[in-house]
C-alpha positions in Angstrom: 79.9 71.0 140.1 83.6 71.4 141.0 86.5 69.4 139.8 89.2 68.7 142.4 92.4 67.1 141.3 95.8 66.4 142.6 97.9 69.4 141.8 100.9 69.1 144.1 103.1 69.1 141.1 102.5 72.9 140.6 102.9 73.8 144.3 106.0 74.3 146.4 104.2 72.6 149.2 105.4 69.0 149.7 102.9 66.2 149.9 102.0 65.6 153.6 103.8 62.9 155.5 106.0 62.4 158.6 109.1 62.8 156.4 107.9 65.9 154.4 110.8 68.2 153.8 110.1 71.9 153.4 111.4 73.5 150.2 114.4 75.8 150.3 113.7 79.5 150.6 113.0 80.8 147.0 115.2 83.7 146.0 114.1 84.0 142.4 112.2 87.0 140.9 108.7 86.2 139.5 105.4 87.9 138.9 103.7 87.4 142.3 100.2 85.9 141.9 99.3 87.2 145.4 101.1 88.8 148.3 100.3 90.6 151.6 101.0 94.2 152.4 101.4 94.8 156.1 101.8 98.2 157.6 104.3 98.6 160.5 105.3 101.6 162.6 108.7 99.9 163.5 110.1 98.4 160.3 113.3 97.0 161.9 111.4 95.3 164.8 108.9 93.8 162.3 111.7 92.5 160.0 113.4 91.0 163.0 110.2 89.1 164.1 109.3 87.9 160.6 112.9 86.6 159.9 113.9 85.2 163.3 110.4 84.1 164.4 108.5 83.2 161.3 111.4 82.0 159.1 111.2 84.6 156.3 114.2 86.3 154.6 114.6 89.7 153.2 114.4 89.5 149.4 115.1 93.3 149.1 114.2 96.5 150.8 113.9 100.3 150.2 115.5 101.8 153.3 113.0 103.2 155.8 110.0 102.5 153.4 109.5 98.9 152.6 110.9 95.4 153.0 110.0 92.5 150.7 110.0 89.2 152.7 109.7 85.7 151.3 109.8 82.2 152.6 108.9 79.6 150.0 107.9 80.4 146.4 104.7 82.4 146.4 104.9 83.2 150.1 105.6 87.0 149.8 105.0 89.7 152.3 105.7 93.4 151.9 106.2 95.2 155.2 105.5 98.9 154.6 106.5 101.7 157.0 103.5 103.6 158.3 103.0 106.2 161.1 100.6 103.9 163.0 99.1 100.4 162.9 95.9 99.0 164.3 96.0 98.4 168.0 94.6 94.9 167.8 94.7 92.1 165.3 92.2 92.3 162.4 89.5 89.7 161.9 91.1 88.6 158.6 94.2 86.5 158.7 96.9 85.3 156.3 97.9 81.7 156.2 101.2 80.1 155.1 101.9 76.5 154.4 104.6 74.7 156.4 105.4 71.1 157.2 104.9 69.4 160.5 108.5 69.5 161.5 108.5 73.3 161.3 105.5 73.8 163.7 107.3 73.3 167.1 110.4 75.3 166.2 108.3 78.2 164.9 106.3 78.2 168.1 109.5 78.3 170.2 111.1 81.0 168.1 108.0 83.3 168.2 107.5 82.7 171.9 111.2 83.5 172.6 110.7 86.9 170.7 107.2 87.7 171.9 105.9 85.3 174.6 102.2 86.0 174.1 102.2 86.0 170.3 101.3 82.4 169.7 98.0 80.4 170.0 98.3 76.7 169.3 99.3 74.5 167.8 95.9 72.9 167.3 94.7 70.1 165.0 91.8 71.0 162.6 88.9 69.0 161.3 90.4 69.3 157.8 93.6 67.4 158.7 96.1 70.2 159.4 98.0 71.4 162.4 97.7 75.1 162.7 99.5 77.8 164.7 98.2 81.4 164.9 100.7 84.2 165.5 100.0 87.8 166.2 103.0 89.8 164.8 104.4 93.1 166.1 102.1 94.9 163.5 99.1 93.0 165.0 98.7 90.9 161.8 97.0 87.6 162.3 99.3 85.0 160.7 98.5 81.3 160.6 101.0 78.6 159.7 99.3 75.4 158.6 100.9 72.0 158.1 99.1 69.1 156.4 99.0 66.0 158.5 99.6 62.5 157.0 96.3 61.4 155.5 94.5 58.5 157.3 91.6 57.3 155.1 89.9 55.8 158.2 90.1 59.1 160.2 87.4 61.5 161.2 89.3 64.2 159.2 88.9 61.9 156.1 85.2 61.6 156.7 85.0 65.4 157.2 86.7 66.0 153.8 84.6 63.3 152.0 81.4 64.9 153.4 82.2 68.0 151.3 83.2 66.0 148.2 87.0 65.8 148.6 88.7 62.5 148.4 92.4 61.9 147.9 93.8 60.6 144.6 93.8 56.8 144.3 90.8 56.3 146.7 87.5 55.4 145.2 86.5 55.8 141.5 86.9 59.5 141.3 90.7 59.9 141.6 90.3 62.9 143.9 87.5 64.6 141.9 84.5 65.8 143.7 
């Protein structure tokens, strides 16, 4: 049996809602609990796409070798210079949280830089709006924004079917 509980207080991701405000970019240094390492054969072009298209910033770099990018706290990517990269996007993808108000500007920015790089946005059965982006390095990146929760929606029924209910609804206070 699994326990699920409301843990938004330990996450930089704001609670879903139409007025959700994204956190500021996080410039502090911390021990990274997880991060992605993405090879690129054009470090400058990759940094340009990730910063102007995806909204990351350069935390630091080692010229010609590596650039550490970040968005929110715990959204870290290391772009590493390599001689070659895969010719097509891998089956595995990396997802980053965003808020609904960031979805359309992200789509526009990425399409302005690489017109065929974006698939979506699309709504999911688990109550998010997702956008898939294929970066210049052929990495499959998904930005996912939680939609406001409607307890009478099909998405709520989908979540309840796997034992997830929001805090404050029912007797289990969000526990499965």
